[in-house]
Backbone as CSV, one residue per row, in Angstrom:
resi,resn,N_x,N_y,N_z,CA_x,CA_y,CA_z,C_x,C_y,C_z
1,MET,30.385,-19.912,1.619,30.865,-19.243,0.596,29.494,-18.527,-0.413
2,PRO,28.796,-19.375,-0.605,27.745,-19.104,-1.492,26.939,-17.536,-1.114
3,SER,26.813,-17.808,0.468,26.157,-16.438,0.571,26.919,-15.317,0.410
4,SER,28.355,-15.181,0.471,29.203,-14.453,0.595,29.102,-13.853,-0.898
5,ARG,28.641,-14.213,-1.744,28.455,-14.152,-3.223,27.648,-13.565,-3.472
6,ARG,26.494,-13.956,-2.866,24.946,-13.316,-3.080,24.914,-11.777,-2.404
7,LEU,25.480,-11.706,-1.096,25.384,-10.273,-0.425,25.382,-9.212,-1.541
8,PRO,26.587,-8.886,-1.916,26.909,-7.931,-2.736,25.609,-7.486,-3.761
9,PHE,25.196,-8.789,-4.337,24.136,-8.313,-5.197,22.680,-7.908,-4.620
10,LEU,22.572,-8.498,-3.518,21.468,-8.046,-2.618,21.690,-6.502,-2.353
11,SER,22.641,-6.297,-1.627,23.091,-4.694,-1.321,23.014,-3.811,-2.208
12,ALA,23.233,-4.112,-3.491,23.644,-3.141,-4.533,21.805,-2.944,-5.065
13,SER,21.028,-4.197,-5.020,19.876,-4.024,-5.460,19.166,-3.171,-4.563
14,LEU,19.458,-3.358,-3.169,18.663,-2.871,-2.140,18.795,-1.399,-1.743
15,LEU,19.803,-0.979,-2.303,20.477,0.337,-1.817,19.389,1.332,-2.026
16,PRO,18.915,1.869,-3.195,18.354,2.797,-3.703,16.929,2.143,-2.951
17,LEU,16.293,1.190,-3.073,15.064,1.073,-2.285,15.055,1.177,-0.967
18,LEU,16.167,0.816,-0.048,16.360,1.279,1.245,16.507,2.561,1.315
19,SER,17.278,3.512,0.654,17.283,4.739,0.797,15.835,5.610,1.002
20,LEU,14.982,5.105,-0.253,13.693,5.593,-0.321,13.169,4.966,1.032
21,LEU,13.095,3.897,1.157,12.443,3.309,2.243,12.631,4.271,3.629
22,LEU,13.712,4.549,3.854,14.189,5.172,4.954,13.605,6.738,5.142
23,LEU,13.716,7.278,3.953,13.236,8.727,3.756,11.786,8.696,4.066
24,THR,11.143,7.836,3.525,9.735,7.661,3.839,9.153,7.428,5.069
25,LEU,9.849,6.515,5.807,9.392,5.912,7.358,10.010,7.312,8.069
26,PHE,10.834,7.812,8.024,11.270,8.654,8.881,10.603,10.178,8.670
27,THR,9.828,10.261,7.516,8.726,11.630,6.972,7.397,11.139,7.707
28,PRO,6.963,11.996,8.674,5.811,11.468,9.538,4.716,11.236,8.429
29,GLN,4.193,9.913,8.759,3.045,9.580,8.022,1.866,10.080,8.363
30,THR,1.824,11.365,8.300,0.403,12.121,8.836,-0.344,12.887,7.642
31,HIS,-1.233,12.541,6.977,-1.937,12.999,5.872,-3.151,13.819,6.431
32,ALA,-3.137,15.134,6.340,-4.128,16.233,6.804,-4.576,16.960,5.338
33,ILE,-5.844,16.837,5.482,-6.738,17.486,4.375,-8.050,18.427,4.802
34,LYS,-8.217,19.373,4.124,-9.396,19.998,4.466,-10.079,20.681,3.178
35,PHE,-11.576,20.180,3.184,-12.153,20.549,1.782,-13.933,20.619,2.176
36,ALA,-14.416,21.172,1.253,-15.769,21.503,1.447,-16.477,20.429,0.503
37,LEU,-17.352,19.595,1.338,-18.121,18.470,0.986,-19.578,18.947,0.484
38,GLN,-19.701,18.932,-0.614,-21.081,19.394,-1.470,-22.274,18.705,-1.005
39,ALA,-23.432,19.063,-0.589,-24.525,18.053,-0.273,-25.346,17.779,-1.669
40,TYR,-25.842,16.578,-1.836,-26.654,15.939,-3.047,-27.642,15.275,-2.171
41,ARG,-28.813,14.925,-3.090,-29.595,14.102,-2.669,-29.264,12.762,-2.827
42,TYR,-28.665,12.373,-3.719,-27.972,11.107,-3.955,-26.502,11.300,-4.257
43,PRO,-25.758,11.647,-3.102,-24.576,11.824,-3.068,-23.448,11.111,-3.593
44,PRO,-22.527,11.149,-4.430,-21.487,10.476,-4.665,-20.285,10.377,-3.693
45,ALA,-19.619,9.557,-3.661,-18.649,9.549,-2.574,-17.371,10.165,-3.077
46,LYS,-16.941,10.821,-1.912,-15.587,11.365,-2.090,-14.729,10.884,-1.039
47,CYS,-13.623,10.320,-1.912,-12.575,9.306,-1.050,-11.200,10.050,-1.033
48,VAL,-10.659,9.984,-0.061,-9.301,10.340,0.245,-8.051,8.840,0.621
49,TRP,-7.467,8.536,-0.348,-6.396,7.371,-0.433,-5.330,7.635,0.262
50,ASN,-4.740,6.553,1.173,-3.178,6.874,1.510,-3.055,5.078,1.401
51,ALA,-1.467,4.969,0.957,-0.924,3.758,1.176,-0.848,3.089,2.613
52,ALA,-0.952,1.846,2.785,-0.650,1.299,4.416,-0.516,-0.090,3.534
53,HIS,0.325,-0.666,4.611,0.708,-2.069,4.566,-0.092,-2.970,5.352
54,PRO,0.167,-4.330,5.394,-0.582,-4.969,6.015,-0.561,-4.979,7.446
55,ASN,-1.660,-4.986,8.408,-1.473,-4.807,9.673,-1.020,-3.503,10.226
56,ALA,-0.965,-2.725,9.376,-0.653,-1.155,10.274,-1.855,-0.465,10.394
57,LEU,-1.669,0.064,11.432,-2.760,0.839,12.067,-2.942,2.028,11.447
58,VAL,-4.127,2.401,11.112,-4.869,3.692,10.650,-5.854,4.330,11.781
59,ILE,-5.168,5.487,11.946,-6.201,6.417,12.883,-6.764,7.359,11.865
60,VAL,-8.260,7.607,12.060,-8.716,8.594,11.157,-9.398,9.640,12.023
61,THR,-9.233,11.071,11.904,-9.752,11.891,12.626,-10.498,12.864,11.547
62,ALA,-11.783,12.940,11.685,-12.716,13.747,10.754,-13.358,14.652,11.782
63,ASN,-13.468,16.151,11.247,-13.906,17.086,12.071,-14.829,17.499,11.121
64,VAL,-16.299,17.518,11.398,-17.288,17.933,10.261,-17.535,19.091,10.767
65,GLY,-17.876,20.075,10.237,-18.311,21.505,10.080,-19.810,21.394,10.538
66,PRO,-20.395,22.650,11.061,-21.883,22.575,11.312,-22.540,22.865,9.619
67,GLY,-23.866,22.377,9.791,-24.627,22.374,8.542,-26.226,22.139,8.484
68,ALA,-26.840,23.052,8.391,-28.101,22.397,8.545,-28.843,21.575,7.439
69,ASP,-29.496,20.791,7.551,-30.232,19.966,6.550,-29.682,19.112,5.668
70,GLN,-28.440,18.647,6.476,-27.283,17.646,5.449,-27.035,16.784,6.638
71,ARG,-26.698,15.548,5.943,-26.149,14.339,6.872,-24.931,13.842,6.150
72,VAL,-23.929,13.711,6.894,-22.518,13.335,6.380,-22.262,11.882,7.227
73,ASP,-22.082,10.894,6.139,-21.565,9.523,6.511,-20.294,9.277,6.105
74,ILE,-19.516,8.359,6.553,-18.305,8.179,6.431,-18.008,6.487,6.528
75,GLU,-17.042,6.203,5.422,-16.887,4.746,5.275,-15.347,4.559,5.143
76,ILE,-14.546,3.733,5.622,-13.213,3.210,5.276,-13.154,2.088,4.696
77,ILE,-12.358,2.160,3.661,-12.359,0.950,2.602,-11.073,0.712,2.192
78,ASP,-10.771,-0.417,1.625,-9.329,-0.381,0.742,-9.349,-0.714,-0.588
79,SER,-8.388,-0.662,-1.218,-8.257,-0.933,-2.655,-7.953,-2.574,-2.886
80,SER,-7.955,-3.543,-2.160,-7.826,-4.653,-2.437,-8.850,-5.219,-3.206
81,PRO,-8.534,-6.569,-3.973,-9.372,-7.129,-4.866,-10.795,-7.330,-3.966
82,ALA,-10.662,-7.515,-2.758,-11.732,-8.049,-1.845,-12.586,-6.875,-1.729
83,LYS,-12.136,-5.529,-1.869,-12.754,-4.478,-1.817,-13.132,-4.277,0.240
84,ASN,-12.436,-4.529,0.741,-12.661,-4.661,2.477,-13.265,-3.208,2.712
85,VAL,-14.463,-3.337,3.496,-15.271,-2.401,4.111,-14.933,-2.423,5.657
86,TYR,-13.784,-1.532,6.020,-13.539,-1.845,7.584,-14.719,-1.119,8.612
87,LEU,-15.313,-0.269,8.159,-16.309,0.400,8.885,-17.142,1.226,8.127
88,SER,-18.269,1.563,8.666,-19.216,2.656,8.183,-20.124,3.099,9.214
89,LYS,-20.078,4.426,9.297,-20.714,5.267,10.300,-21.624,6.323,9.872
90,ARG,-22.592,6.590,9.910,-23.749,7.438,9.693,-24.104,8.572,10.509
91,ASN,-24.168,9.875,9.880,-24.478,11.233,10.472,-23.374,11.604,11.524
92,ILE,-22.208,11.710,10.998,-21.052,11.990,11.943,-21.251,13.544,12.325
93,LYS,-21.030,14.281,13.329,-20.898,15.414,13.568,-19.562,15.914,14.507
94,GLY,-19.149,17.129,14.185,-17.824,17.549,14.939,-16.698,16.465,14.850
95,GLU,-16.361,16.446,15.929,-14.849,15.358,16.083,-15.257,14.124,16.089
96,THR,-15.007,13.207,15.001,-15.168,11.773,15.028,-13.813,11.021,15.001
97,ARG,-13.151,10.237,15.955,-12.107,9.550,15.741,-12.272,7.971,15.434
98,LEU,-11.537,7.381,14.457,-11.681,6.004,14.169,-10.698,5.156,14.016
99,ALA,-10.495,3.838,14.241,-9.313,3.312,14.080,-9.417,2.004,13.530
100,VAL,-8.836,1.661,12.543,-8.985,0.282,11.889,-7.371,-0.171,11.341
101,THR,-7.280,-1.483,11.426,-6.075,-2.123,10.959,-6.089,-2.719,9.333
102,ALA,-5.075,-2.036,8.753,-5.135,-2.910,7.394,-4.964,-3.926,6.977
103,HIS,-5.901,-4.720,6.183,-5.801,-6.348,6.061,-4.744,-6.377,4.819
104,SER,-4.405,-5.629,3.872,-3.790,-6.144,2.884,-2.908,-5.136,2.422
105,GLU,-1.953,-5.366,1.281,-1.087,-4.361,0.782,-1.750,-3.441,-0.267
106,GLY,-1.819,-2.084,0.022,-2.510,-1.282,-1.276,-2.850,-0.092,-0.305
107,GLU,-3.904,0.481,-0.500,-4.227,1.953,-0.206,-5.734,2.054,0.556
108,VAL,-5.756,2.459,1.755,-6.930,2.521,2.668,-7.786,3.837,2.350
109,GLY,-8.825,3.795,1.964,-9.668,5.211,1.783,-10.561,5.445,2.693
110,VAL,-10.594,6.900,2.825,-11.547,7.338,3.805,-12.735,8.076,2.997
111,CYS,-13.914,7.663,2.819,-15.034,8.260,2.089,-16.022,8.715,2.681
112,PHE,-16.789,9.901,2.273,-17.595,10.702,2.686,-18.863,10.794,1.941
113,ARG,-20.030,10.976,2.439,-21.159,11.232,1.461,-21.737,12.159,2.122
114,ASN,-22.300,13.506,1.360,-23.047,14.242,2.339,-24.573,14.436,1.456
115,HIS,-25.431,13.704,2.375,-26.842,13.689,1.959,-27.502,15.031,2.259
116,LEU,-28.301,15.341,1.232,-29.202,16.732,1.296,-30.563,16.352,2.073
117,ASP,-31.357,17.163,2.832,-32.459,16.725,3.108,-33.705,16.955,2.052
118,HIS,-34.419,16.174,1.951,-35.484,16.130,0.497,-36.324,17.439,0.854
119,ASN,-36.487,18.444,1.931,-37.104,19.249,2.031,-36.591,20.433,1.456
120,VAL,-35.347,20.785,1.303,-34.482,21.621,0.684,-34.847,21.792,-0.526
121,PRO,-35.363,23.125,-1.268,-35.620,23.105,-2.525,-34.636,23.249,-3.447
122,SER,-34.570,22.694,-4.719,-33.682,22.740,-5.528,-32.950,23.723,-5.823
123,GLU,-33.367,24.960,-5.568,-32.443,26.179,-5.995,-31.373,26.382,-4.978
124,GLN,-31.875,25.920,-3.579,-30.601,26.223,-2.513,-29.634,25.264,-2.298
125,ALA,-29.920,24.024,-3.246,-29.132,22.816,-2.851,-27.871,23.330,-3.028
126,SER,-27.214,24.098,-4.316,-26.043,24.265,-4.595,-25.258,25.029,-3.390
127,LYS,-25.867,25.692,-2.302,-25.432,26.517,-1.170,-25.067,25.690,-0.144
128,LYS,-25.447,24.389,-0.124,-25.200,23.458,1.015,-24.311,22.606,0.995
129,SER,-22.960,22.728,2.044,-22.041,22.049,2.021,-21.559,22.105,3.446
130,ARG,-20.494,21.057,3.725,-20.299,21.070,5.010,-18.477,21.086,5.000
131,ILE,-17.966,21.530,5.994,-16.363,21.855,5.828,-16.075,20.290,6.754
132,ILE,-15.192,19.629,5.958,-14.344,18.226,6.264,-12.895,18.958,6.518
133,ASP,-12.548,18.686,7.730,-11.110,18.830,8.326,-10.521,17.215,8.804
134,LEU,-9.680,16.623,7.821,-9.363,15.158,7.960,-7.934,15.206,8.190
135,ASP,-7.487,14.229,9.197,-6.241,13.675,9.551,-6.449,12.118,9.356
136,VAL,-5.301,11.430,9.024,-5.081,10.165,8.643,-3.595,9.827,9.053
137,ASP,-3.348,9.300,10.080,-2.384,8.851,10.925,-2.014,7.106,10.554
138,ILE,-0.953,6.958,9.979,-0.457,5.634,9.374,0.630,4.883,10.252
139,GLY,0.725,3.665,10.588,1.744,3.145,11.398,2.297,3.587,12.394
140,ALA,3.541,3.892,12.849,3.983,4.607,14.214,3.390,5.612,14.478
141,ASP,3.095,6.205,13.472,2.281,7.617,13.897,1.296,7.725,14.266
142,ALA,0.631,6.484,13.904,-0.642,6.375,14.647,-0.808,5.984,16.156
143,VAL,0.026,5.655,16.675,0.357,5.249,18.104,0.223,6.240,18.996
144,ASP,-0.564,6.343,19.840,-0.646,7.500,21.078,0.245,6.910,21.856
145,TYR,1.344,7.564,21.729,2.953,7.454,22.554,2.427,8.256,23.943
146,ASN,1.765,9.348,24.037,1.545,10.163,25.047,0.647,9.305,26.048
147,ALA,-0.214,8.666,25.459,-1.139,7.528,26.537,-0.283,6.498,26.830
148,ILE,0.664,5.987,26.240,1.208,4.878,26.640,2.253,5.189,27.625
149,ALA,3.063,6.483,27.578,3.966,6.993,28.387,3.218,7.233,29.637
150,ASN,1.739,7.924,29.701,1.080,8.072,30.910,0.690,6.834,31.887
151,GLN,0.401,5.819,30.729,-0.045,4.471,31.517,1.050,3.789,32.239
152,GLU,2.382,3.836,31.479,3.385,2.940,31.803,4.606,3.838,32.769
153,SER,4.177,5.215,32.994,4.989,6.413,33.644,6.360,6.326,32.852
154,LEU,6.568,6.407,31.837,7.796,6.709,30.913,8.135,7.869,30.596
155,SER,9.606,8.120,31.193,10.224,9.325,30.674,10.060,9.734,29.441
156,GLY,10.695,11.266,29.167,10.452,11.781,27.880,11.535,10.837,26.847
157,LEU,12.700,10.279,27.508,13.539,9.918,26.773,12.961,8.330,26.252
158,GLU,12.470,7.704,27.477,11.796,6.407,27.216,10.574,6.613,25.853
159,THR,9.808,7.481,26.169,8.871,7.549,25.313,9.567,7.680,23.981
160,GLU,10.628,8.534,23.556,11.224,8.495,22.556,11.705,7.385,21.685
161,MET,12.473,6.774,22.762,12.829,5.293,22.344,11.750,4.472,21.847
162,ARG,10.743,4.302,22.585,9.696,3.596,22.219,8.909,3.906,20.705
163,LYS,8.912,5.290,20.683,8.409,5.753,18.880,9.784,5.200,18.147
164,LEU,11.148,5.450,18.344,12.125,4.526,17.414,11.976,3.232,17.110
165,GLU,11.532,2.513,18.435,11.371,1.095,18.232,10.253,0.809,17.336
166,GLY,9.136,1.602,17.161,7.913,1.371,16.539,8.729,1.628,14.992
167,ILE,9.202,2.677,14.690,9.844,3.043,13.401,10.824,2.048,12.761
168,VAL,11.554,1.517,13.884,12.492,0.370,13.419,11.799,-0.895,12.786
169,LYS,10.627,-1.093,13.816,9.911,-2.653,13.404,9.529,-2.005,12.232
170,GLU,8.928,-1.279,11.791,8.510,-0.709,10.299,9.267,-1.020,9.325
171,ILE,10.796,-0.586,9.653,11.407,-0.631,8.388,12.171,-2.083,8.385
172,VAL,11.887,-2.808,9.397,12.489,-4.385,9.256,11.470,-4.982,8.366
173,ASP,10.117,-4.575,8.967,9.239,-5.141,8.179,8.959,-4.968,6.566
174,GLU,9.496,-3.800,6.480,9.336,-3.132,4.887,10.353,-3.837,4.159
175,LEU,11.563,-4.132,4.830,12.958,-4.622,4.313,12.377,-6.345,3.874
176,GLY,11.886,-6.790,4.785,11.310,-8.432,4.724,10.509,-8.266,3.091
177,ARG,9.382,-7.167,3.380,8.943,-7.456,1.780,9.757,-7.122,0.706
178,VAL,10.847,-5.705,0.609,11.697,-5.382,-0.548,12.263,-6.678,-0.571
179,SER,12.997,-7.335,0.200,13.865,-8.363,-0.145,13.215,-9.656,-0.932
180,THR,11.678,-9.945,-0.387,11.039,-10.870,-1.092,10.537,-10.413,-2.507
181,VAL,10.631,-9.287,-2.938,10.357,-8.962,-4.409,11.721,-8.985,-4.904
182,VAL,12.427,-8.507,-4.421,13.985,-8.512,-5.175,14.210,-10.157,-5.481
183,ILE,14.364,-10.900,-4.390,14.570,-12.275,-4.409,13.693,-12.725,-5.653
184,THR,12.158,-12.714,-5.747,11.267,-13.091,-6.451,11.772,-12.807,-8.227
185,ALA,11.919,-11.340,-8.195,12.566,-10.773,-9.522,13.833,-11.356,-9.951
186,SER,14.816,-11.939,-9.090,15.975,-12.416,-9.412,15.752,-13.975,-9.904
187,THR,14.807,-14.535,-9.104,14.415,-15.945,-9.494,13.616,-15.916,-10.762
188,ASN,12.837,-15.079,-10.992,12.431,-14.984,-12.416,13.208,-14.797,-13.447
189,ALA,14.088,-14.002,-13.060,15.460,-13.629,-14.170,15.979,-14.824,-14.306
190,ARG,16.789,-15.987,-13.577,16.909,-16.853,-13.785,16.220,-17.831,-14.735
191,VAL,15.026,-18.173,-14.202,14.470,-19.161,-14.879,14.325,-18.503,-16.387
192,GLN,13.773,-17.548,-16.696,13.914,-17.140,-18.037,14.976,-17.028,-18.687
193,SER,16.371,-17.067,-18.240,17.744,-17.197,-18.873,17.810,-18.679,-19.105
194,PHE,17.218,-19.456,-17.958,17.659,-20.943,-18.107,16.547,-21.327,-19.136
195,ALA,15.390,-20.958,-19.682,14.193,-21.063,-20.654,14.999,-20.636,-21.644
196,TRP,15.587,-19.686,-21.945,16.353,-19.576,-23.613,17.190,-20.210,-23.706
197,PHE,18.179,-20.623,-22.699,19.221,-21.653,-22.804,18.874,-22.852,-23.617
198,THR,17.797,-23.306,-22.579,17.135,-24.367,-23.038,16.739,-24.635,-24.489
199,LEU,16.020,-23.640,-25.010,15.227,-23.337,-26.093,16.394,-23.415,-27.317
200,ALA,17.698,-22.699,-26.905,18.980,-22.604,-27.730,19.567,-23.998,-27.868
201,SER,19.624,-24.770,-26.890,20.253,-25.988,-26.767,19.481,-27.029,-27.742
202,LEU,17.970,-26.996,-27.693,17.274,-27.591,-28.380,17.370,-27.439,-29.938
203,LEU,17.265,-26.201,-30.540,17.685,-26.197,-31.585,18.907,-26.353,-32.185
204,GLY,19.859,-25.902,-31.333,21.310,-26.637,-31.820,20.907,-27.927,-31.850
205,LEU,20.501,-28.759,-31.154,20.356,-30.225,-31.104,19.671,-30.805,-32.336
206,GLY,18.729,-29.949,-32.728,17.701,-30.575,-34.094,18.646,-29.995,-35.137
207,VAL,19.552,-28.960,-35.234,20.413,-28.736,-36.643,21.350,-29.976,-36.612
208,TRP,22.108,-30.073,-35.336,23.071,-30.931,-35.190,22.445,-32.491,-35.887
209,GLN,21.286,-32.753,-35.532,20.457,-34.014,-35.918,20.298,-34.485,-37.456
210,ILE,19.885,-33.212,-38.212,19.673,-32.947,-39.264,20.853,-33.412,-39.924
211,PHE,21.901,-32.800,-39.725,23.279,-32.660,-40.432,24.067,-34.155,-40.264
212,HIS,23.614,-34.633,-39.273,24.135,-35.756,-38.656,23.342,-37.253,-39.631
213,LEU,21.953,-36.779,-39.970,21.299,-37.920,-40.510,21.566,-37.811,-42.069
214,ARG,21.927,-36.376,-42.574,22.172,-36.279,-44.025,23.493,-37.009,-44.182
215,ALA,24.569,-36.831,-43.326,25.892,-37.406,-43.685,25.455,-39.183,-43.623
216,PHE,24.795,-39.470,-42.678,24.355,-40.864,-42.488,24.034,-41.518,-43.865
217,PHE,23.046,-40.944,-44.535,22.200,-41.160,-45.358,23.090,-41.175,-46.716
218,LYS,23.964,-40.447,-46.585,24.870,-40.315,-47.712,25.812,-41.242,-47.625
219,ARG,26.153,-41.548,-46.573,27.183,-42.850,-46.642,26.649,-44.182,-47.039
220,LYS,25.421,-44.035,-47.030,24.599,-45.487,-47.224,24.228,-45.247,-48.465
221,TYR,24.338,-44.102,-49.260,24.104,-44.034,-50.782,22.472,-43.954,-51.172
222,LEU,21.876,-43.659,-50.033,20.418,-43.449,-49.540,19.987,-41.876,-50.476
223,ILE,20.687,-40.935,-50.262,20.456,-39.731,-50.915,21.574,-39.059,-51.537
224,ASP,21.298,-38.110,-52.693,22.818,-37.573,-53.257,23.694,-36.671,-52.421
């Protein structure tokens, strides 16, 4: 019986989050961007950030265009307090494909630095840059289902079912996280309500004690 009373509350609380979650998960989690990376002798990092959940597979495909007297380095990090560095690679050229697994809730950043050769004159430095074509696949979209289909001899329908299985698993995991957040918020609200009730009760008890003692002393003719 207690569970039947609790279900409507959870359903109403989770409905907007569930709708947003379904829309997010059924939207391809592939993030593509193309930009020019300016070269510097002491280059700052240019990072592209994407949200990722713990244990989510992240596939980074970086295609670096040609450019003389330049060296492009790549680093994959996250936004957690630990500032995890998943990998770091120097002097990438052409197409580079990297795979990491997110350790914590937050964002995974793909950072580039374009180092300019010290032999390049200062007046030519502003003309030096490399074109970066970046694709980041996260979660179920990062899995190479074509390779799985070839390895396991799956039909087209079986491959699609395997994709749906991965998406459903992400939904279940995300619902577990959302439910934990909702339950924690509900528990905090109950604790806060109980604290206010306790404070009001103590204040009421204190006022009653004052009037009770005043009446007692009056009966004993100790006060007017």
